[in-house]
C-alpha positions as CSV (number, residue, x, y, z in Angstrom):
1,M,15.5,37.7,3.1
2,K,17.2,40.4,1.4
3,A,15.0,42.6,-0.8
4,T,17.2,42.2,-3.9
5,T,17.1,38.3,-3.6
6,L,13.3,38.5,-3.3
7,M,12.9,40.8,-6.3
8,L,15.3,38.4,-8.3
9,A,13.1,35.6,-7.3
10,M,9.8,37.2,-8.3
11,S,11.4,38.1,-11.6
12,L,12.4,34.5,-12.3
13,S,8.7,33.6,-11.4
14,L,7.3,36.0,-13.9
15,G,9.9,35.6,-16.5
16,S,9.5,31.9,-16.6
17,L,5.9,32.0,-17.7
18,H,6.9,32.6,-21.5
19,A,10.1,30.5,-21.2
20,Q,10.6,27.8,-23.8
21,P,11.8,24.4,-22.9
22,A,14.9,24.8,-24.7
23,A,15.8,27.9,-22.8
24,D,15.1,26.2,-19.5
25,T,17.8,23.6,-20.2
26,T,20.7,25.7,-21.2
27,A,22.1,26.2,-17.8
28,R,23.1,23.0,-16.1
29,Y,22.1,22.9,-12.5
30,Q,25.1,23.1,-10.0
31,P,24.0,22.6,-6.4
32,T,25.6,24.9,-3.9
33,P,28.0,23.8,-1.0
34,E,25.1,24.4,1.3
35,N,22.7,22.3,-0.8
36,L,25.2,19.4,-0.9
37,Q,25.6,19.6,2.9
38,A,21.8,19.6,3.2
39,R,21.6,16.4,1.1
40,Q,24.1,14.7,3.5
41,T,22.1,15.9,6.5
42,F,18.9,14.7,4.9
43,A,20.6,11.2,4.1
44,D,21.7,10.8,7.6
45,S,18.1,11.6,9.2
46,K,16.6,8.3,8.2
47,F,13.1,9.0,9.7
48,G,10.6,11.7,9.1
49,I,6.9,12.3,9.6
50,F,4.3,13.0,6.6
51,L,1.3,15.0,7.6
52,H,-1.7,15.0,5.3
53,W,-4.0,17.6,6.6
54,G,-6.6,19.9,5.1
55,I,-10.5,20.5,5.0
56,Y,-10.8,17.0,3.5
57,S,-10.4,15.8,7.0
58,L,-13.8,17.1,7.8
59,F,-15.4,14.5,5.4
60,A,-13.2,11.7,7.1
61,Q,-12.8,10.0,3.7
62,G,-9.3,10.5,2.9
63,E,-7.7,13.3,0.9
64,W,-9.0,12.2,-2.6
65,Y,-12.7,12.6,-1.7
66,L,-13.4,15.5,-3.9
67,T,-12.5,13.7,-7.0
68,N,-13.3,10.0,-6.0
69,Q,-16.9,11.2,-5.5
70,N,-17.0,13.6,-8.3
71,L,-18.3,16.3,-5.9
72,D,-19.3,19.7,-7.0
73,R,-16.1,21.9,-6.1
74,A,-18.3,24.7,-4.8
75,E,-20.4,22.5,-2.6
76,Y,-17.0,20.8,-1.2
77,A,-15.5,24.3,-0.7
78,K,-18.2,25.0,1.8
79,A,-16.3,22.7,4.3
80,A,-13.8,25.6,4.8
81,D,-16.6,27.5,6.6
82,A,-16.7,24.7,9.2
83,F,-13.0,23.9,9.6
84,Y,-12.2,24.8,13.2
85,P,-9.2,22.6,14.4
86,H,-9.4,23.9,17.9
87,R,-7.3,21.3,19.5
88,F,-4.4,21.8,17.1
89,D,-1.2,22.2,19.4
90,A,2.0,22.7,17.3
91,K,4.1,22.1,20.4
92,A,2.5,18.8,21.2
93,W,2.8,17.7,17.7
94,V,6.4,18.5,17.2
95,S,7.3,17.2,20.7
96,A,5.7,13.9,19.9
97,F,7.6,13.6,16.5
98,K,10.8,14.5,18.2
99,A,10.3,11.8,20.9
100,A,9.6,9.3,18.2
101,G,13.0,9.9,16.8
102,A,12.1,11.7,13.6
103,R,14.5,14.3,12.5
104,Y,12.1,16.1,10.2
105,I,8.4,16.6,9.1
106,C,6.8,17.2,5.7
107,F,3.5,19.1,5.8
108,T,0.9,19.2,3.1
109,T,0.6,23.0,2.5
110,R,-1.7,22.5,-0.4
111,H,-3.2,19.3,-1.7
112,H,-4.9,18.5,-4.9
113,D,-8.2,20.1,-3.6
114,G,-6.6,23.5,-3.7
115,F,-7.0,24.5,-0.1
116,S,-3.9,26.3,1.3
117,M,-3.1,25.7,5.0
118,W,-1.3,29.0,5.4
119,N,-1.8,32.8,5.1
120,T,-1.5,33.0,1.2
121,Q,-2.2,36.4,-0.4
122,Q,-2.8,34.5,-3.8
123,S,-6.2,33.0,-3.0
124,D,-9.0,33.4,-0.3
125,Y,-9.4,29.6,-0.3
126,N,-7.1,29.2,2.8
127,I,-6.9,28.6,6.4
128,M,-7.4,32.3,7.3
129,H,-10.9,32.3,5.8
130,T,-12.2,29.6,8.2
131,P,-13.7,30.0,11.7
132,Y,-10.2,29.0,12.9
133,G,-8.5,31.9,11.1
134,R,-4.9,31.2,12.2
135,D,-2.0,30.3,10.1
136,I,-1.4,26.6,10.6
137,L,2.0,26.5,8.8
138,K,3.3,29.4,10.8
139,Q,2.8,27.8,14.1
140,L,4.2,24.6,12.9
141,A,7.2,26.3,11.4
142,D,8.0,28.2,14.5
143,E,7.7,25.2,16.8
144,C,10.0,23.1,14.4
145,H,12.6,25.8,14.4
146,R,12.4,26.0,18.2
147,Q,12.7,22.2,18.7
148,G,15.3,21.6,16.0
149,L,13.2,19.4,13.6
150,R,13.6,20.3,10.0
151,L,10.4,21.4,8.0
152,H,9.7,20.2,4.5
153,L,6.8,21.4,2.5
154,Y,4.6,19.3,0.2
155,Y,3.0,21.2,-2.6
156,S,0.5,19.9,-5.2
157,H,1.2,20.7,-8.9
158,I,-2.4,20.1,-9.7
159,D,-5.7,21.6,-8.5
160,W,-9.1,20.1,-8.8
161,T,-11.0,23.4,-8.2
162,R,-9.2,26.2,-10.2
163,D,-10.3,26.7,-13.6
164,D,-7.0,27.9,-14.9
165,Y,-5.3,24.5,-14.0
166,P,-5.4,22.4,-17.2
167,A,-7.1,19.3,-16.1
168,G,-5.4,16.0,-16.5
169,R,-6.8,12.5,-15.8
170,T,-8.1,13.4,-12.3
171,G,-10.5,16.0,-11.0
172,R,-12.6,16.0,-14.2
173,G,-16.0,15.6,-12.3
174,T,-15.6,18.6,-10.0
175,G,-17.3,21.3,-12.1
176,K,-14.2,23.0,-13.6
177,D,-14.6,24.8,-16.8
178,P,-12.1,23.3,-19.2
179,Q,-12.5,26.3,-21.5
180,K,-11.0,28.5,-18.9
181,A,-7.7,26.5,-18.5
182,D,-4.8,28.9,-18.5
183,W,-1.5,27.3,-17.7
184,P,0.7,30.5,-17.7
185,H,-1.8,32.2,-15.0
186,Y,-1.8,29.0,-13.1
187,Y,1.9,28.6,-13.3
188,D,2.5,32.1,-12.0
189,F,0.0,31.6,-9.2
190,M,2.1,28.5,-8.0
191,N,5.3,30.4,-8.2
192,R,3.9,33.2,-6.2
193,Q,2.8,30.8,-3.5
194,L,6.0,29.0,-3.6
195,T,7.8,32.4,-3.0
196,E,5.6,33.1,0.0
197,L,6.4,29.7,1.4
198,L,10.2,30.2,1.0
199,T,10.3,33.6,2.3
200,Q,7.8,33.9,5.3
201,Y,8.5,30.7,7.2
202,G,12.2,30.5,7.9
203,E,14.5,27.8,6.7
204,I,12.7,25.2,4.7
205,G,14.5,21.7,4.4
206,A,12.9,20.6,1.1
207,V,9.9,21.1,-1.2
208,W,8.1,17.8,-2.0
209,F,6.1,18.1,-5.2
210,D,3.3,15.8,-6.3
211,G,0.9,15.7,-9.2
212,W,3.1,15.2,-12.3
213,W,1.5,11.9,-13.0
214,D,-1.8,13.8,-13.7
215,H,-0.8,14.3,-17.3
216,D,1.2,11.0,-17.9
217,H,-1.5,9.8,-20.3
218,D,-1.5,13.0,-22.4
219,A,-1.0,12.2,-26.2
220,K,1.4,15.1,-26.1
221,P,3.9,15.4,-23.2
222,F,2.8,18.1,-20.9
223,D,5.5,20.8,-20.1
224,W,5.4,21.5,-16.5
225,Q,8.2,24.0,-16.8
226,L,10.0,22.4,-13.9
227,P,13.4,23.8,-14.6
228,A,12.3,27.5,-14.2
229,Q,10.4,26.6,-11.0
230,Y,13.4,24.7,-9.5
231,R,15.6,27.6,-10.2
232,L,13.2,29.9,-8.4
233,I,13.3,27.6,-5.2
234,H,17.2,27.3,-5.3
235,T,17.5,31.1,-5.7
236,L,15.3,31.8,-2.7
237,Q,17.0,29.2,-0.5
238,P,20.1,27.5,-2.1
239,A,20.1,24.7,0.6
240,C,16.4,23.8,0.1
241,L,16.2,20.2,-1.4
242,I,13.6,19.5,-4.2
243,G,11.9,16.1,-4.7
244,N,9.1,15.3,-7.0
245,N,6.8,12.3,-6.5
246,H,6.5,11.8,-10.4
247,H,7.4,7.9,-10.2
248,R,10.2,8.2,-12.7
249,Q,14.0,9.0,-12.8
250,P,14.9,12.2,-11.3
251,V,15.3,15.2,-13.6
252,E,17.8,18.0,-13.5
253,G,17.3,20.3,-10.6
254,E,16.0,17.7,-8.1
255,D,18.2,17.0,-5.1
256,I,16.4,13.8,-3.7
257,Q,14.6,10.8,-5.1
258,L,11.2,9.8,-3.8
259,F,9.6,6.4,-3.8
260,E,5.9,6.0,-3.0
261,R,4.8,3.0,-0.8
262,D,7.9,0.9,-1.5
263,V,11.5,0.9,-0.4
264,P,13.9,1.6,-3.2
265,G,14.3,-1.2,-5.7
266,E,11.0,-2.8,-4.9
267,N,7.7,-2.3,-6.7
268,K,5.2,-4.0,-4.7
269,A,2.6,-1.3,-4.9
270,G,3.2,-0.6,-8.6
271,L,4.3,3.0,-8.1
272,S,8.0,2.7,-7.8
273,G,9.3,0.9,-11.0
274,Q,11.9,3.7,-11.7
275,Q,15.7,2.9,-11.3
276,V,17.4,4.0,-8.1
277,S,19.6,7.0,-8.6
278,T,22.7,8.2,-6.6
279,L,20.7,11.1,-5.1
280,P,19.6,10.8,-1.3
281,L,16.5,8.6,-1.3
282,E,13.2,8.7,0.6
283,T,10.3,6.2,0.9
284,C,6.8,7.5,2.0
285,Q,4.3,5.1,3.5
286,T,1.2,5.2,5.5
287,M,0.5,3.9,9.0
288,N,-2.8,2.5,7.9
289,G,-4.1,2.5,4.3
290,M,-4.8,6.3,3.8
291,W,-2.8,9.4,3.6
292,G,-5.5,11.7,4.9
293,Y,-7.8,11.0,7.8
294,K,-10.5,8.3,7.2
295,V,-12.7,7.4,9.9
296,A,-13.4,3.8,8.7
297,D,-9.7,3.1,8.3
298,Q,-8.4,1.9,11.8
299,H,-6.2,-0.9,10.3
300,Y,-2.9,0.5,11.5
301,K,0.3,-1.4,11.1
302,Q,1.6,-2.9,14.2
303,P,4.6,-1.4,16.0
304,A,7.0,-4.2,14.9
305,E,5.9,-3.9,11.3
306,L,6.6,-0.2,11.3
307,I,10.1,-0.6,12.9
308,R,10.9,-3.3,10.4
309,L,9.9,-1.1,7.6
310,L,12.2,1.6,8.9
311,V,15.1,-0.9,9.2
312,R,14.5,-2.3,5.7
313,T,14.3,1.3,4.3
314,A,17.6,2.4,6.1
315,A,19.2,-0.8,4.6
316,K,18.5,0.5,1.1
317,G,20.2,3.7,2.0
318,A,16.9,5.6,2.2
319,N,14.8,7.6,4.7
320,L,11.4,6.5,5.8
321,L,8.6,9.3,5.5
322,L,5.9,7.9,7.7
323,N,2.5,9.4,7.3
324,I,-0.2,10.5,9.8
325,G,-3.5,11.9,8.8
326,P,-4.6,14.5,11.6
327,Q,-8.2,14.6,12.7
328,P,-10.4,17.5,11.8
329,N,-10.4,19.0,15.4
330,G,-6.6,19.3,15.1
331,E,-5.6,16.2,17.2
332,L,-3.3,13.3,16.0
333,P,-5.1,9.9,16.2
334,A,-4.4,8.3,19.4
335,I,-3.4,5.0,17.8
336,A,-0.9,6.8,15.6
337,L,0.8,8.5,18.8
338,H,0.8,5.1,20.2
339,R,2.8,3.8,17.2
340,L,5.2,6.7,17.4
341,Q,5.9,6.0,21.2
342,H,6.9,2.5,20.3
343,M,9.2,3.6,17.5
344,G,10.8,6.3,19.7
345,Q,11.5,3.7,22.5
346,W,13.1,1.5,20.0
347,L,15.2,4.2,18.3
348,S,16.4,5.5,21.7
349,R,18.3,2.1,22.1
350,H,18.9,1.0,18.5
351,G,19.4,4.4,16.7
352,E,23.1,4.0,16.3
353,A,22.3,1.2,13.8
354,I,19.8,3.3,11.8
355,Y,20.9,7.2,11.9
356,A,23.7,8.3,9.6
357,T,24.2,4.8,8.2
358,Q,24.4,3.7,4.6
359,A,23.0,0.7,2.8
360,G,25.1,-2.4,4.0
361,P,26.3,-5.2,1.6
362,V,24.3,-8.0,3.1
363,A,20.7,-8.7,2.1
364,Q,18.7,-11.8,2.1
365,G,15.0,-10.8,1.3
366,D,13.1,-9.2,4.0
367,T,14.5,-11.1,6.9
368,L,18.1,-10.2,6.9
369,V,19.3,-6.8,5.8
370,S,22.3,-4.6,6.8
371,T,23.3,-1.1,7.6
372,R,26.8,0.3,7.7
373,R,28.7,3.1,9.3
374,G,32.5,3.3,8.4
375,D,34.0,0.0,9.3
376,T,31.0,-1.1,11.4
377,L,28.5,-3.3,9.9
378,F,25.1,-4.0,11.6
379,L,23.2,-7.2,10.6
380,H,19.6,-7.0,11.1
381,L,17.7,-10.2,11.7
382,L,13.9,-9.3,11.2
383,T,12.6,-12.7,12.2
384,D,10.5,-13.8,15.1
385,R,12.7,-16.7,15.8
386,L,16.5,-16.9,15.4
387,P,18.2,-19.6,13.6
388,A,20.8,-21.7,15.5
389,T,23.5,-20.5,13.0
390,L,23.6,-17.7,10.5
391,S,25.8,-17.8,7.5
392,V,26.6,-14.7,5.6
393,P,29.0,-13.8,2.7
394,L,31.7,-11.4,4.1
395,P,34.8,-10.8,1.9
396,R,36.8,-9.2,4.8
397,K,37.8,-10.9,8.2
398,P,35.9,-9.2,10.9
399,R,37.7,-8.2,14.1
400,R,34.8,-8.8,16.6
401,L,31.2,-9.7,16.5
402,T,28.6,-8.6,19.2
403,H,25.1,-8.3,19.9
404,F,23.8,-4.7,19.7
405,P,23.3,-2.8,21.9
406,T,24.3,-5.1,24.8
407,Q,27.8,-5.7,23.3
408,S,27.6,-9.4,24.3
409,P,30.2,-11.3,22.3
410,L,29.0,-13.7,19.7
411,P,31.1,-16.8,18.6
412,F,31.9,-17.2,14.8
413,K,33.9,-18.9,12.2
414,R,35.0,-17.8,8.9
415,K,35.8,-20.0,5.9
416,G,36.7,-18.4,2.7
417,S,34.4,-15.5,2.2
418,N,31.7,-17.1,4.2
419,L,31.0,-16.1,7.9
420,T,29.1,-18.5,10.2
421,I,27.7,-17.0,13.4
422,D,26.7,-19.2,16.5
423,L,23.3,-18.1,17.7
424,S,22.3,-21.3,19.5
425,H,22.8,-20.0,22.9
426,V,21.2,-16.5,22.4
427,Q,18.7,-15.5,25.0
428,R,16.5,-13.1,22.9
429,T,14.7,-10.2,24.6
430,D,13.9,-8.1,21.5
431,S,11.6,-9.9,19.0
432,V,11.6,-7.0,16.4
433,D,15.1,-6.8,15.1
434,Y,18.1,-8.7,16.4
435,I,21.2,-6.7,15.5
436,I,24.6,-8.2,15.2
437,Q,27.3,-5.6,15.2
438,V,30.3,-6.5,13.1
439,E,33.5,-4.7,13.6
440,M,35.8,-5.2,10.4
């Protein structure tokens, strides 16, 4: 990073402290050519790994343990003195993710408990002040760059431990002093941390913000000063994408749209009622029920369910960001690795019907969805048993129908705009997803 660019970025960070909302919105965001290319690369990726990891893993109760139990922040922070993930192996992690078919990872640099997993100079509450004493993010970033996986960074907008963060609807029982709330000071702290993250760890694919919803019940709308912060990021790394898990429509300066626990257009979990935009899309989902490691939660989704979730997400034109909560010793849960192996094996044979595809025109609930690449349409039958015949609306006449990936031809008839496919003689070997390749 050139010194002039860094100084400009720091100037933006400091200058934005007193910027009024009106001033933030005068200049319309114009994504650079490299940003637009990064959006396409992101949209083609289809599969990423989310990593929720911090000192909360020591308690093995999930990442919200501090506020859920109204623990005293000072007592909670003592866990940092016992955090020693001696089995952490960045090479093994990244190798496992790559073998699973993931194209990028998103790592929680700092969650709502305020603990930073890198060598930040803005606070002593970080990984370097633990018995482990090594920069987790640096090791992970170096290995991602070596193995060709893009690195995205999760960053929390809220903090349950710092007095200067004006508390919203969470973190009110942790012992913070509300009289010491100082938004300009906290905003500057965040921007200085973001500057570190975007200047010391190489190319960053995206910044994944979380926490806007903490003030969604305020009587007066809370001004997060997002435009100035987004400008800072795009100044430091123009190709870096910005997403915000605010559960609403994207705002100016954001490059991707995020959906929590639901594929775009669905709202089964109650967190994704927003309309689907034209930006690249991403759905984040857990393997079990938690984001951070919870010792009692061994209810992992079966491989077939995870693969079908990936297919349904791709059929919406979105990426699946699948979460893993690493253990406090630095190892990934064995059951999570087992699930990744199954997904990698499936993608090694069927990835052509997933990667670099768009949402297809055929969708019948959760059992029949479609992806498309150019003039090739992939019909995905997500059922344990195949029907004898399958009827789908198809306005254009297909040239050829085959089973993917074996390329075995399938007989079909077309009447009007309706296509009837004969599956009565199919000997099925894959019970997860029967894929029909339609060449138009």
